[in-house]
C-alpha positions in Angstrom: 0.0 0.0 0.0 1.2 3.4 -0.9 1.4 5.9 2.0 2.2 9.6 2.7 4.2 11.3 5.0 1.8 10.6 7.8 1.8 6.8 6.8 -1.9 7.2 5.7 -3.0 5.6 2.2 -2.4 8.3 -0.5 -5.9 7.9 -2.2 -6.1 9.4 -5.6 -2.9 11.2 -5.3 -0.9 7.9 -5.9 -2.4 7.7 -9.6 0.5 9.5 -11.3 3.1 7.6 -9.0 1.7 4.2 -9.9 1.6 5.1 -13.7 5.5 5.8 -13.5 6.2 2.9 -11.9 4.1 0.7 -14.0 6.3 1.6 -16.9 9.5 0.5 -15.4 10.7 -2.9 -14.4 13.9 -5.3 -14.9 14.9 -8.9 -14.9 14.2 -8.7 -11.2 10.6 -8.3 -11.7 7.8 -5.7 -12.3 5.7 -3.1 -10.3 2.1 -3.0 -11.5 -1.0 -1.3 -10.3 -3.9 -2.8 -8.7 -7.8 -2.5 -8.4 -7.1 0.2 -5.6 -5.3 3.3 -6.9 -2.9 3.5 -3.9 -1.6 0.0 -4.1 0.9 -1.5 -5.9 1.7 -5.3 -6.7 5.3 -6.4 -6.9 5.9 -9.3 -9.3 8.9 -11.4 -9.1 10.2 -13.4 -12.1 10.2 -17.1 -11.7 12.4 -18.0 -9.0 14.1 -21.3 -8.0 14.4 -20.8 -4.3 12.9 -18.5 -1.6 16.1 -16.8 -1.3 15.9 -15.6 -5.2 12.4 -14.1 -4.4 13.7 -12.3 -1.2 16.3 -10.9 -3.5 13.8 -9.8 -6.2 11.3 -8.2 -3.9 14.2 -6.2 -2.2 14.8 -4.7 -5.6 11.4 -4.0 -6.3 10.8 -2.5 -2.9 13.9 -0.2 -3.6 12.5 0.7 -6.9 9.4 2.0 -5.5 11.4 4.1 -3.0 13.6 5.3 -6.0 10.5 6.6 -7.8 9.4 8.4 -4.7 6.9 5.9 -3.1 6.7 4.9 0.4 5.2 1.5 0.9 3.5 -0.4 3.9 3.1 -4.1 3.7 0.1 -5.2 5.7 -3.2 -7.1 5.0 -5.2 -4.2 5.9 -4.1 -0.8 6.5 -5.0 -0.3 10.1 -6.5 3.1 10.0 -8.0 3.2 6.6 -11.6 5.0 7.0 -14.9 3.3 6.3 -15.8 4.6 3.0 -15.6 4.5 -0.8 -11.9 3.9 -1.9 -10.3 5.1 -5.0 -10.5 2.5 -7.6 -8.7 2.1 -10.9 -10.7 1.8 -14.0 -10.2 -1.1 -16.6 -12.6 -3.4 -18.2 -11.7 -6.4 -15.8 -11.9 -4.0 -12.7 -15.0 -2.4 -13.7 -16.8 -6.1 -13.9 -15.4 -6.8 -10.4 -16.8 -3.4 -9.0 -19.9 -4.0 -10.7 -20.2 -7.5 -8.9 -18.9 -6.5 -5.4 -20.9 -3.3 -5.5 -20.6 -1.7 -1.9 -18.4 -4.5 -0.7 -15.1 -2.7 -1.8 -14.4 -0.5 1.2 -10.8 -0.5 2.2 -7.8 -2.0 0.3 -6.5 -5.3 1.4 -3.1 -7.2 0.6 -2.1 -10.6 0.1 1.4 -12.3 -0.2 0.7 -14.6 -3.0 3.1 -17.5 -3.9 3.1 -19.5 -7.0 4.5 -23.1 -7.1 5.4 -24.5 -10.4 4.4 -27.9 -11.2 5.1 -30.4 -14.3 1.8 -31.8 -14.8 -1.7 -32.1 -14.0 -1.2 -35.1 -11.6 1.6 -33.6 -9.8 -0.4 -30.3 -9.5 -3.1 -32.1 -7.9 -0.9 -33.9 -5.2 0.6 -30.8 -4.2 -3.1 -29.1 -4.4 -4.1 -31.8 -1.7 -1.3 -31.2 0.7 -1.2 -27.3 0.7 -5.0 -27.3 0.9 -5.0 -29.3 4.1 -2.4 -26.7 5.6 -3.8 -23.4 4.3 -4.9 -22.6 7.8 -1.3 -23.0 9.2 -0.3 -20.5 6.5 -3.1 -18.3 7.3 -2.1 -18.2 10.9 1.5 -17.8 10.4 1.1 -14.9 8.1 -1.6 -13.2 10.0 -0.9 -9.6 10.7 -3.9 -7.2 10.3 -5.6 -7.1 13.8 -6.7 -3.4 13.2 -9.1 -2.2 10.7 -10.6 1.6 10.5 -8.4 2.4 13.7 -9.9 -0.4 15.8 -8.8 -3.6 17.2 -11.1 -6.2 15.2 -10.2 -8.9 17.6 -9.1 -10.8 14.7 -5.5 -12.2 14.2 -6.2 -11.1 10.4 -9.1 -8.8 9.6 -8.2 -9.2 6.0 -9.6 -13.0 6.1 -13.0 -11.3 7.5 -13.1 -8.9 4.5 -12.2 -11.6 1.6 -14.8 -13.7 2.9 -17.5 -11.4 2.0 -16.4 -11.2 -1.7 -17.9 -13.9 -4.1 -16.3 -17.0 -4.9 -13.4 -16.2 -2.5 -13.6 -19.3 -0.3 -11.1 -22.1 0.9 -10.5 -24.5 -1.9 -12.9 -27.3 -2.5 -12.1 -31.0 -1.7 -10.7 -32.1 -5.3 -8.8 -35.4 -6.2 -8.0 -35.2 -9.7 -7.7 -32.5 -12.7 -10.9 -33.4 -14.1 -12.7 -32.5 -10.6 -10.9 -29.0 -10.9 -12.2 -28.4 -14.5 -15.6 -29.5 -13.7 -16.0 -27.3 -10.6 -14.2 -24.4 -12.1 -16.7 -24.7 -15.2 -19.7 -24.9 -13.2 -18.8 -21.9 -11.2 -17.8 -19.9 -14.3 -21.4 -20.6 -15.8 -23.1 -19.6 -12.5 -21.2 -16.4 -12.3 -21.3 -15.5 -16.0 -17.7 -15.2 -15.7 -15.5 -15.1 -18.9 -12.6 -17.0 -17.6 -11.3 -19.2 -14.7 -9.5 -16.1 -13.3 -12.7 -15.0 -11.8 -12.6 -18.1 -9.4 -10.9 -16.5 -6.4 -10.3 -19.5 -4.1 -7.7 -18.9 -1.3 -5.6 -21.5 -3.4 -6.1 -22.1 -7.1 -4.5 -23.7 -10.0 -3.2 -21.3 -12.6 -3.2 -23.6 -16.0 -1.8 -20.9 -18.1 1.2 -20.5 -15.8 1.4 -24.1 -14.9 1.4 -23.2 -11.0 -0.8 -23.4 -8.0 -1.3 -20.0 -6.5 -1.4 -19.8 -2.8 -3.5 -16.6 -1.8 -4.3 -17.3 1.7 -1.7 -15.1 3.5 -1.7 -11.4 4.6 1.3 -9.3 3.0 3.9 -9.0 5.5 6.5 -6.2 6.1 9.7 -8.3 6.8 11.5 -9.7 3.7 12.8 -12.6 5.9 9.5 -13.6 6.7 8.4 -13.4 3.2 11.1 -15.7 2.3 10.3 -18.0 5.1 6.7 -18.0 4.1 7.6 -18.8 0.6 10.1 -21.6 1.6 7.4 -23.3 3.5 4.9 -23.3 0.7 7.6 -24.7 -1.6 8.4 -27.4 0.9 4.9 -28.3 1.7 4.2 -28.7 -2.1 7.2 -30.9 -2.6 6.5 -33.1 0.5 3.0 -33.6 -0.8 4.1 -34.9 -4.0 6.9 -37.1 -2.7 4.8 -38.4 0.3 0.9 -37.6 -0.3 -1.5 -37.3 2.4 -3.7 -40.3 3.1 -6.7 -38.1 4.1 -8.3 -34.9 2.8 -9.9 -32.8 5.3 -13.7 -32.3 4.7 -14.6 -28.8 3.3 -16.6 -27.7 6.3 -13.9 -28.7 8.8 -11.2 -27.0 6.6 -13.6 -23.7 6.8 -13.7 -24.1 10.7 -9.8 -24.5 11.0 -9.5 -21.5 8.7 -11.8 -19.4 10.8 -10.0 -20.3 14.2 -6.8 -19.5 12.4 -7.9 -16.0 11.3 -9.5 -15.4 14.7 -6.7 -16.6 17.2 -3.5 -17.0 14.8 -1.4 -19.5 16.1 -2.9 -19.6 19.5 -5.8 -22.1 18.9 -6.4 -25.6 18.0 -7.3 -27.2 14.6 -8.1 -30.5 13.2 -5.0 -32.2 11.9 -4.6 -34.4 9.0 -4.9 -37.4 11.4 -8.3 -36.2 12.5 -7.1 -35.2 16.0 -7.5 -31.8 17.5 -4.1 -30.3 18.1 -2.5 -27.1 19.1 -1.7 -25.1 16.0 1.6 -24.1 17.0 2.4 -27.9 17.7 1.4 -28.4 13.9 3.4 -25.6 12.6 6.6 -27.0 14.2 6.0 -30.4 12.7 5.1 -28.9 9.2 7.9 -26.7 9.1 10.3 -29.7 10.0 8.8 -31.7 7.3 9.3 -28.8 4.7 13.0 -28.5 6.0 13.5 -32.3 5.4 12.5 -32.1 1.8 14.2 -29.1 0.9 17.6 -29.6 3.0 19.0 -31.9 -0.2 18.8 -29.0 -2.6 19.9 -26.6 0.1 16.7 -24.6 -0.1 15.7 -24.7 3.6 17.7 -21.7 5.1 14.9 -19.3 5.0 12.8 -21.6 7.4 15.1 -20.6 10.3 13.1 -17.3 10.5 9.9 -19.1 11.0 11.5 -21.2 13.6 12.5 -18.3 15.3 8.9 -16.5 15.2 7.3 -19.9 16.4 9.2 -19.4 19.7 8.2 -15.7 20.0 5.6 -13.2 20.0 3.0 -13.4 17.3 2.5 -10.4 14.9 -0.9 -9.5 16.1 0.2 -9.3 19.6 3.4 -7.3 18.6 0.9 -4.7 16.9 -1.3 -4.7 19.9 1.7 -4.2 22.2 3.2 -1.3 20.1 -0.2 0.6 20.0 -0.6 0.1 23.6 2.8 1.6 24.1 2.8 4.6 21.5 -0.8 4.7 19.9 -1.6 4.3 16.1 0.7 6.5 14.8 3.6 4.3 16.4 2.3 1.3 15.0 2.1 2.8 11.4 5.6 3.8 11.6 6.7 0.6 12.7 4.9 -1.0 9.6 6.6 1.4 7.1 10.0 0.9 9.0 9.9 -2.9 8.8 8.5 -2.8 5.1 11.3 -0.5 4.0 14.2 -2.3 5.7 15.6 -4.0 2.8 18.0 -6.1 5.0 15.2 -7.8 7.1 
């Protein structure tokens, strides 16, 4: 999110800045506009490792700063007012605005990670394994407890906002590529959507890219945490292909797990893949270890050390609440901007 000198959303004033940035880029990635005028999307190229993604995003955040922009990475801007935001005009966005009507009230921002898969069968194995663990990814990235200047009581207020949008749900239980095609085509027909990109599950196959796109996580300020979460997604997908889950969580159970993760973050219990109710921190520690085991052979596991440190410490929502208690909302905004613009961390 692009913010002004007071760390508040820029609104329409961001338009020329976004237009200028959207015309630049490099082999390290590109900056593009989004449906909200005062928001940019930082797009890395295809990366072999999470460390490569970290390097690309560092350069892209530096590019924004060079163009005169100041960014704040968070699932929801903590003080954005209730109202009608400044929206970008395009044929695609115009259709979305018409469908969403008054639901678009404040910008949200996500950390979206694509994992490349070689074929349809492998993609569905990875889909099943990642799907079972999406609430964990939600909880690890949760960092938007404040909305409209108030504590929402959620670990991620962004999750609550996103749930109000059509076709933005946890991904359904699918066991084959044919299941995916049939489910998506039925939704497209019902919504009179022109293509599959109007199906906004929290994880979705992207056939034209050859990837699975994980969309469940809040945008996070720390680049080290971005790399760690990216590495975890990569590790979960790889393990799911090499050692497929024997069980797929029921759609309703997965939705409850996700709600608990969005409400309480890591400080809750969820139904694990063996059907037992376990503390989410316990599940997280095991999944991180599993990801490290499959990535270590190719020396791709180093970024996961950041998650191990974070699991032993204070959660992001509690950190933000502590900052507000000590210095008020201006202190939180300054803290988020400082961590977003820290290109070493």
